[in-house]
C-alpha positions as CSV (number, residue, x, y, z in Angstrom):
1,M,143.4,92.1,90.3
2,K,141.1,93.2,93.1
3,K,140.3,96.3,91.2
4,T,139.2,94.3,88.2
5,T,136.9,92.2,90.4
6,R,135.1,95.2,91.8
7,V,134.5,96.6,88.2
8,I,133.1,93.2,87.1
9,E,130.8,93.1,90.1
10,F,129.6,96.7,89.5
11,D,129.0,96.0,85.8
12,S,127.0,92.8,86.7
13,K,124.9,94.8,89.2
14,Q,124.2,97.4,86.6
15,R,123.3,94.9,83.9
16,I,120.9,93.2,86.4
17,L,119.2,96.5,87.2
18,E,119.0,97.5,83.5
19,K,117.4,94.2,82.6
20,A,115.0,94.5,85.5
21,Q,114.0,97.9,84.3
22,N,113.2,96.5,80.9
23,Y,111.0,93.8,82.4
24,V,109.0,96.1,84.6
25,E,108.5,98.5,81.6
26,S,107.4,95.8,79.2
27,V,104.9,93.1,80.4
28,D,105.2,91.4,77.0
29,L,108.9,91.0,77.4
30,F,108.5,89.7,80.9
31,I,106.0,87.1,79.8
32,D,108.1,86.1,76.8
33,E,111.1,85.6,79.0
34,R,109.3,84.6,82.2
35,D,111.6,81.7,83.1
36,Q,114.7,83.9,83.2
37,A,112.9,87.1,84.1
38,I,111.7,85.9,87.5
39,P,115.1,84.8,88.9
40,L,116.6,88.0,87.6
41,L,114.0,90.2,89.2
42,L,114.5,88.4,92.5
43,R,118.2,89.2,92.2
44,A,117.5,92.8,91.3
45,L,115.5,93.2,94.5
46,K,118.8,93.2,96.5
47,H,120.2,96.2,94.5
48,A,117.2,98.2,93.4
49,D,116.3,101.6,94.8
50,G,112.8,102.3,96.2
51,E,110.9,103.1,93.0
52,L,112.3,100.2,91.0
53,K,111.9,97.9,93.9
54,R,108.2,98.8,94.1
55,E,107.7,98.2,90.4
56,I,109.5,94.8,90.7
57,L,107.3,93.8,93.6
58,F,104.2,94.7,91.6
59,V,105.3,92.6,88.6
60,L,106.3,89.6,90.8
61,G,103.0,89.7,92.7
62,T,100.9,90.0,89.5
63,F,102.6,87.6,87.1
64,A,105.1,85.5,89.0
65,N,104.9,82.1,90.9
66,E,105.5,80.4,94.2
67,Q,109.2,80.9,94.1
68,C,108.6,84.6,94.8
69,I,106.8,84.1,98.1
70,G,110.0,83.5,100.1
71,P,111.7,86.7,99.0
72,L,108.5,88.7,99.4
73,Y,108.2,87.4,102.9
74,E,111.8,88.2,103.7
75,I,111.3,91.8,102.5
76,M,108.1,92.2,104.5
77,T,109.7,91.0,107.7
78,D,113.0,92.9,107.3
79,S,113.0,95.6,110.0
80,T,115.8,97.5,108.1
81,E,113.8,97.7,104.9
82,D,111.8,100.9,104.0
83,E,108.3,100.7,105.5
84,E,106.6,101.5,102.2
85,I,108.5,98.7,100.5
86,R,107.5,96.3,103.3
87,Q,103.9,97.3,102.8
88,H,104.2,96.7,99.1
89,A,105.5,93.2,99.8
90,A,102.6,92.5,102.2
91,I,100.2,93.6,99.5
92,Q,101.7,91.2,96.9
93,I,101.7,88.3,99.4
94,S,97.9,88.9,99.9
95,V,97.5,88.9,96.1
96,M,99.5,85.7,95.6
97,G,98.1,83.9,98.7
98,P,95.0,82.4,97.1
99,L,97.0,81.3,94.1
100,L,99.4,79.1,96.0
101,K,99.1,75.3,95.8
102,D,100.0,75.0,99.4
103,A,99.9,78.1,101.5
104,Q,100.0,76.5,104.9
105,S,103.6,77.2,105.7
106,L,103.1,80.8,104.7
107,I,99.9,81.1,106.8
108,D,101.7,79.6,109.8
109,K,104.5,82.2,109.6
110,L,102.0,85.1,109.2
111,L,99.8,83.9,112.1
112,K,102.9,83.9,114.3
113,D,103.9,87.4,113.0
114,I,100.5,89.0,113.8
115,A,101.0,88.1,117.4
116,S,104.5,89.7,117.5
117,A,105.4,92.4,120.0
118,D,106.8,94.3,116.9
119,R,104.0,96.7,115.9
120,D,105.2,97.1,112.3
121,L,105.5,93.3,111.8
122,R,102.0,92.9,113.2
123,L,100.8,95.6,110.8
124,H,102.2,94.0,107.6
125,A,101.4,90.5,108.5
126,T,97.8,91.5,109.2
127,F,97.4,92.8,105.8
128,A,99.2,89.9,104.1
129,L,96.8,87.4,105.7
130,G,93.8,89.0,104.0
131,W,92.9,87.0,101.0
132,K,89.7,85.3,99.8
133,G,89.1,82.0,101.4
134,N,91.8,82.2,104.0
135,V,89.4,81.1,106.8
136,E,92.2,80.1,109.1
137,A,93.1,83.7,109.5
138,G,89.5,84.7,110.5
139,I,89.8,84.6,114.3
140,P,93.4,85.9,114.5
141,L,92.4,88.8,112.4
142,I,89.3,89.5,114.5
143,E,91.6,89.7,117.5
144,R,93.6,92.4,115.7
145,L,90.5,94.5,115.6
146,Y,91.3,95.1,119.3
147,D,95.0,95.7,118.8
148,S,96.7,98.3,120.9
149,D,97.8,100.1,117.7
150,E,95.3,102.1,115.6
151,R,96.9,101.3,112.3
152,V,96.8,97.6,113.0
153,R,93.1,97.8,114.0
154,Q,92.4,99.7,110.8
155,T,94.4,97.2,108.7
156,A,92.5,94.3,110.3
157,V,89.3,95.7,108.9
158,N,90.7,95.6,105.4
159,A,92.1,92.2,105.8
160,L,88.9,90.8,107.2
161,C,86.9,92.2,104.3
162,N,89.4,90.7,101.9
163,L,88.4,87.2,103.2
164,R,85.1,87.8,101.4
165,D,83.2,86.0,104.2
166,D,79.7,87.4,104.9
167,R,79.8,86.0,108.5
168,I,82.3,88.9,109.3
169,L,79.7,91.6,108.7
170,P,77.9,91.5,112.1
171,L,81.2,91.9,113.9
172,L,82.2,94.8,111.7
173,L,78.9,96.5,112.4
174,E,79.6,96.1,116.1
175,R,83.0,97.8,115.7
176,L,81.2,100.5,113.7
177,E,79.3,101.3,116.8
178,H,82.1,101.1,119.3
179,G,85.4,101.4,117.4
180,G,87.7,104.4,117.1
181,S,87.2,107.0,114.3
182,E,89.9,105.6,112.0
183,Q,88.5,102.1,112.4
184,K,85.0,103.3,111.6
185,H,86.3,105.1,108.6
186,A,87.9,101.8,107.3
187,I,84.7,99.9,108.0
188,L,82.5,102.3,106.1
189,L,84.8,102.3,103.1
190,N,84.7,98.5,103.0
191,L,81.1,97.5,103.7
192,W,79.9,97.9,100.1
193,R,82.1,94.8,99.3
194,F,79.6,92.6,101.0
195,A,77.5,92.2,97.9
196,A,75.4,89.3,99.1
197,K,74.2,91.6,102.0
198,R,73.5,94.6,99.7
199,Q,70.3,95.7,101.3
200,D,71.6,95.3,104.8
201,V,74.6,97.5,103.9
202,I,72.4,100.1,102.2
203,N,70.4,100.3,105.5
204,V,73.7,100.8,107.4
205,Y,74.7,103.6,105.1
206,L,71.3,105.3,105.4
207,K,71.6,105.2,109.2
208,C,75.1,106.6,109.1
209,L,73.8,109.5,106.9
210,E,71.9,110.6,110.0
211,H,75.0,110.5,112.2
212,D,76.1,113.5,114.3
213,E,79.7,113.2,113.0
214,P,80.2,114.8,109.6
215,A,83.1,112.4,108.8
216,M,80.7,109.4,109.3
217,R,78.1,111.0,107.1
218,F,80.6,111.8,104.3
219,D,82.1,108.3,104.4
220,A,78.7,106.7,104.2
221,L,77.6,109.0,101.3
222,A,80.8,108.3,99.4
223,C,80.1,104.5,99.4
224,F,76.3,104.7,99.3
225,G,76.4,105.5,95.6
226,L,78.3,102.3,94.9
227,L,75.2,100.3,96.0
228,A,72.2,102.5,95.6
229,E,70.8,104.4,92.6
230,T,70.5,108.1,93.2
231,R,67.0,108.3,91.7
232,D,65.8,105.7,94.1
233,H,66.7,107.9,97.1
234,L,65.8,111.4,96.0
235,E,64.5,112.4,99.5
236,V,67.8,111.3,101.0
237,Y,69.7,113.5,98.6
238,R,67.3,116.4,99.0
239,K,68.0,116.4,102.8
240,L,71.8,116.2,102.2
241,L,71.7,119.4,100.1
242,K,71.2,121.2,103.4
243,D,73.9,119.4,105.3
244,T,76.3,121.5,107.4
245,D,79.3,119.9,105.7
246,P,80.1,121.4,102.3
247,R,81.8,118.2,101.2
248,I,78.4,116.4,101.7
249,R,76.4,119.1,100.0
250,G,78.9,119.1,97.1
251,L,78.8,115.3,96.6
252,A,75.0,115.2,96.9
253,I,74.5,117.8,94.2
254,K,77.1,116.2,92.0
255,R,75.4,112.9,92.2
256,L,72.1,114.4,91.4
257,A,73.6,116.3,88.4
258,E,75.2,113.2,87.0
259,D,72.4,110.6,87.7
260,A,69.1,112.3,88.2
261,A,69.2,115.9,87.1
262,R,65.8,116.3,85.5
263,V,63.8,114.5,88.1
264,A,65.7,116.4,90.9
265,I,64.9,119.8,89.2
266,Q,61.2,118.8,88.9
267,S,61.0,117.5,92.5
268,F,62.9,120.1,94.5
269,P,64.1,123.1,92.4
270,K,64.1,125.5,95.3
271,E,66.6,123.5,97.3
272,I,68.9,123.4,94.3
273,E,68.5,127.1,93.5
274,A,69.4,127.9,97.1
275,L,72.8,126.4,96.5
276,L,73.6,129.2,94.2
277,D,74.3,131.2,97.3
278,D,76.3,128.5,99.0
279,R,79.6,129.6,100.5
280,D,81.5,126.8,98.9
281,M,82.4,127.5,95.2
282,K,82.4,123.8,94.3
283,V,78.8,123.5,95.5
284,K,77.8,126.6,93.5
285,K,79.3,125.2,90.3
286,A,77.6,121.9,90.8
287,A,74.2,123.7,91.3
288,L,74.8,125.7,88.2
289,K,75.5,122.6,86.2
290,I,72.3,120.9,87.2
291,L,70.2,124.1,86.7
292,A,71.7,124.5,83.3
293,Q,69.8,121.3,82.2
294,R,66.4,122.9,83.1
295,K,64.2,123.7,80.1
């Protein structure tokens, strides 16, 4: 009799996982059977392996409702759970946060968690708190900018930017001056999101393009193109063609080739031709591409 019970439990588990796989593979099926799909996916979380669990978390965070927050929070705070899975749960909480009718109880838990002595819990809770309009999280997240752990400090930057509050910008610029290298990296990759402060951010990127550290220059250039037209800053790109970092030379010539090839060839052909002797093959190829458009 006991043997039969074990077989039935095994089959039930397998059916749950098979049905869960069907739901994550077909959004239409999930939507059509939403009322029964959500409870089943929540049950499947207990049995799923890493890959299926990640897919379930994504579906729940994207299409599901408030009944999913509790299980997501439990996964995020479970110290025995895989760290990547905990991170996925935190991401989905931040996605669902602004959609909740009443998020206060969740916010209260997360605010307590980001002050925890457990570094991993602080890390995941910090990310989870970062959603648009979550003003209550502002000051606690600012405090995490000075956390003892580098990953928490970096995650605090992302979370603060997710609040979409322009008042945060001056503080991030202060950390750009005095923070660690990883925090600076996170800040530069997020500044472009302050759309209302577009010109201020462009000026910051222009300043960073003059920085002594190649990593700072490269990060600034990578995001500079998200806000500024290449043809409006030809002299900036002209100078970057002589940068000591091949990544920067390569990205600069690539941008020119894609967005301002003819005007660049007319304005500074010698600088572009000089790249044909560049030690980096990618830079050479980009230079050939742009020179091929010359008539």
